[in-house]
N, C-alpha and C positions, 0 to 999 in steps of 0.2 A: 495842669492836665486834669480833665474831668474824672470823676470816680468810675464812670463807665469805661473810659479809655484805660484807666489803671487796671480795672478788672480784666479787660480784653488782653492787655499786655501781659498780665500775670498768667492768664490762661494760655496764651501763646507760648510763654516761657515754659509752662508745664507741659504743653504739647511737644515742645522741643526736647524736654527731658524724656518724654515717653518714647520718642523715636530715636533718641541716642545722643543728645547734647547735654553735657553736664557743665555746671559752673566750674571755673578753673580750680577753685579751692578743693573740690572733691574729685576732680578728674584723676589726679595722681594716685589716689587711694584705690580706685577701681582699676586703673590701668596696670597697677602693680601686680594684680592677680592674673592678668591676661597672658604674659609670657610663659608662666608655668603651665597653664592649660594648653597653650599653643605648642609648647615643647612636647607634651604628651601626644598631641595629635600628630606632630611631625614624626614621632617615633613609630606610630602605627602605620604611617603612610609608606615606610620603607623607602623605596626608590623615588617616590613622588614627593618632592620637597615642597613644603609650604614655608616660605621664608617670611616670618613676621618682622616688621620694623618696629621695635618697641619705642613708643612715645608716651609722654605723660598726658597730652591733651587729645589723643585719639587712640583707639584700641584695636582697630580692624585694618591696619596698614600692612600690606603684604606685597612681596615681589611675585609677579604672575609666573615667573620662570621656574624651571626645575622639573617640569613634568615630561615623562617619556611620551613619544608619539607612536602611532601605528607603524611608521616607517623605520623605527629604530633610532630616531633622532631624539633630541632633548630640547625643550624650549629654553632659549637663552635667558639668563638672569641679568638684571641690571638695566633692562630696556623698558619694561612696562610695570607700573605699580598700580594697585587698587587700594582704596582707603575709604574711611568714613570722613566726615567734615573736618576741615583743618582750621576752623575758626578759633579753636581754644589752644593752639600750640603755645608751648612755653619757649623761653629763650633757648633752653637746652634742646628742645625739639627742633627748633629752627636750625641749630647747628647740625643735628642729625640729618634733617631733610636736605640741607645744603650739600652734605656729603653724597647724596644720591645723584647729584649732577643733573637734576631735572631741567628740561628746556621747555616743557609745556605741562600745564595742569588744566584738566577739563572738569568742570563742575556741572553735574546733572541736576542740581537743585532748582526748584522753581522760585520765582521772585519772593513769594511769601516766606519761604524758608530762609532766604537770604536776609529778608527784612528783620526777622526775629532772631535768627541764629548768628548772623554776622558774616561778613566776607571772610575768605580764607586769609590766614596769616602765613605769609610765604617769605622766603629769603629775598633780600634786595635784588631787584632786576627781574623778578618773576611775578607775573600776575595771572590770575585764573581766567580761562576762557569760559564764559557762561554758555552752556548748551543744555537748557532745561528739558527734562523729560517729564511728562505729566504723571502726577500721582493720583489722578482722578478725584482730586479734592480731599485726599486723606488727611493732609495737614490741617485743613480747615475743619474737617469732621472732628479731629482730635481737639482742636480749640473749642468747638461747640460742646463736645462731651464733657471736657474737663471744666470749662467755665460754668457749666450748669450746676456743678457741685451736687447734683441730684442722682443718687445711686439708682433710682428707678429709671430715669432717663438714660443714664449711662448703660444700664443693662439693655434697654430697648434699642440703643444705637449700636452696641458692640457685642451683646450677648447672643446666645442661641444660634451660634454659627455665623452670625452676620459679619463679624470681623474677618473670619476666614474667607467668606464669600467675596468680601471687598478685596482682599488680597489676590484672590484668583482672577477677579476682574481686572485689576491693575496689571497683572502679568500678561493677560491676553492682549491688553493695549500695547504692550511692548512690540507685539507682532502686527496688530490691526491698524494702529495709528500711523499714517504717513509721516506725521511730524516726528513721532518718536523714532521711527525707522531711519529718518534722515539724520537724526542726532547720533544714533549708534553707527550708521554708515560713515559719517564724516570722521568719527573717531577711529574707526578701523582703517580708513584711507590714510589718516595721519600716521598711525602706527606702521602701516606698510611703506610709507615714504622713507627711502633710504637716507634722505637728508635730515630726517627728524630725529633729534636726540631723545634721551630718556623722557618718558611721558607718564603721568599719573592721572587717573580718572577717579572721580568719587561722587557720592551723593551725601545724604545726611548720615545714615547708619552704615553705609558701605556694604549693603547686603541685598537689596532688591534691584534697583536700577544698575548699580555697580555689579551686583551678582550676576545679572543677566548679561551685561556687557562682557564680563570675564568668562562666563560660560560660552558665549558665542565665539569669543576670541580663541579660547582653548580648543573648541570643536573645529574651528576653521583651520587651526594648526595641526589637525589630525591627532589631538590628544583623545584617548578613548573616552566614550561618553560617561562611563562610571567614574573615571578620574576627574573629569570636568565637573561632574555632579558632586564629588567629594569636596572639591574646592569651593563650590557654591555653599554646601551645607556647613563648611568649617566656620562660617560666620557665627553660628550658634556657640561654638567652642570659644571663640575669641571674645564674644560679647556677653556671655552668660553672667559673670559676676557683675559686670557693669550694669546690665539691664535689671538684674535683681535689686541692685541698690537704687536704681531709679524708681522702681515700683514701691520700694520701702519708703522712699522719700515722699512720694505722692500720697501714700496712706498716712504717714506721720503728719503731713501738712494738712490733712483733712480734705484734700481735693478729690480723692477717690476712696470710697469705702472698700471697693473690690478692685484694686489695680491689676489683678490677674486677668481682667478683661483685656488688658493690653498685650498679653503674651502672644496671641496670634499675630499681632502687628509688629512685635519686636523680633519674632523668630523668622528664620527661613525654613521652609518645609518642602519636602519632595513634591507634594501635590500642587504647590504653587508653581514650581518649575514645570511640572507635568502639564499644567494648564497652558503655559506658553508654548511648550514643545508640541502639544496636541493641536494648538491653534496654527502653528507654522506648518504642520503636516496637512491640516485641513485646507489652508490657504495656498500653500506652495508645493505640497506633495512630498517634500523632503527637506532636510536641513540644507542641502546644497541649493535647492530651489529658493529657500529663504535668503541665502547669501546672494544669489545672482539676481533673482526676480524681486525679492522683497527689499533687499538692501541696495540692489543695483551695482554690485561689485563684479567687475569683469574678470576674466581669467588672468589677465596680466596683473591686476591688483592682488588677486589671491596668490599668484606665484611670487610676487614681491614680498608679500606678507610671510610666506614660507621661507624664502631666502634670507630675509632679515632676522626672523624670530627663531628659526630652528637650526641647530647645528648637528 
């Protein structure tokens, strides 16, 4: 392998670190901090349960169920899960995942992420369905920033509010891109299918593409907007210790002098979510318009989704 190729692979590995992928040797240390933080978050949610699935090789794995709806119902548990990438699961993790009874895993990562992060590790007989949702080149941008090793260039690429603006643009494309809408719509149709067993969807960090999919699903199930928003923001709680270690590793390795430039890319923020919801209102007039006109979901599909997912 040429030196240039080695440098690119190293930078790509560092970019994977930045957006939430750890080598297996250090994953367990960071994952161990997540359940305690998650437990505290669940306590403050009272009736709205956030059920974390504690794993060593992934830190943002949760059951989407447990939330109360406007109609007095509750979203069923054990049917839909959200997570970060599953490429670093341990043997013990696979046993835990097997116990979820999953019949489908949907992977929103783009090919470049799969190339460098690796395919999901899943129980025998289960393989992921690739359903890529665009990151507007974020992964490639991270590779370029980190591979430069130049703090001035990194500041020029990510500092001064540029990283935050990048994230808001990504969220808008969840609404404006026909290809992205098609991927989210296909996943919702599968969830609504009465013959579909337990399903899990994920991206790399389980917070942006996965966060939007979860938010849309919960809103479609008549979960109040503030509760759906809390589920979205909970990624910060589950990922905090993990992401801090990633930044420390990048600084220690000399790849980044100021790894805090990555914080806007590692976190979820209300204004990112607001960028997407403002876009859907501008394009479709309302959340319901986004579901029907934007995602192409008919009333029968939405009714099936309610009947299956809410008790």
